[in-house]
C-alpha positions in Angstrom: -25.6 -2.4 14.3 -27.4 0.6 13.0 -26.5 4.2 12.6 -29.3 6.9 11.7 -29.1 10.7 11.0 -31.9 12.9 11.4 -30.7 15.5 9.4 -27.9 16.4 6.6 -26.5 18.8 9.6 -26.1 15.9 11.6 -24.4 13.3 9.0 -21.7 16.0 7.9 -20.8 16.6 11.6 -20.6 12.8 12.1 -18.6 12.9 8.6 -16.0 15.9 10.2 -15.8 14.0 13.5 -15.2 10.8 11.6 -12.4 12.8 9.4 -10.7 14.4 12.4 -10.3 11.0 14.1 -9.0 9.4 11.2 -6.4 11.8 10.5 -5.1 11.2 14.0 -4.9 7.5 12.8 -2.7 8.1 9.7 -0.7 10.1 11.5 -0.3 7.1 14.3 0.3 4.8 11.3 2.7 7.5 9.1 1.2 6.3 6.4 -2.5 7.3 4.5 -5.6 5.1 4.1 -6.6 3.6 1.1 -9.9 1.8 2.6 -10.6 5.7 4.6 -14.4 4.7 3.9 -14.9 1.6 5.6 -12.9 3.2 8.3 -15.1 6.3 8.5 -18.2 3.7 8.5 -17.3 1.6 11.1 -16.2 4.9 13.4 -19.8 6.1 12.7 -21.3 3.4 13.4 -19.3 2.4 16.7 -19.8 6.3 17.8 -24.1 5.9 17.6 -23.7 2.2 19.4 -21.7 3.4 22.1 -18.5 0.9 21.2 -15.4 1.6 21.0 
């Protein structure tokens, strides 16, 4: 799995999408996620590689 971003703006946009998705994830679980960096990273890789 490899994720690449062509610019800082593209990376920032991916981080914002991950933030939005993670917010929904936390709402569903009803608790904060201390491992959010791992969640963001996996979300961003999945997004780029077409994995669910």
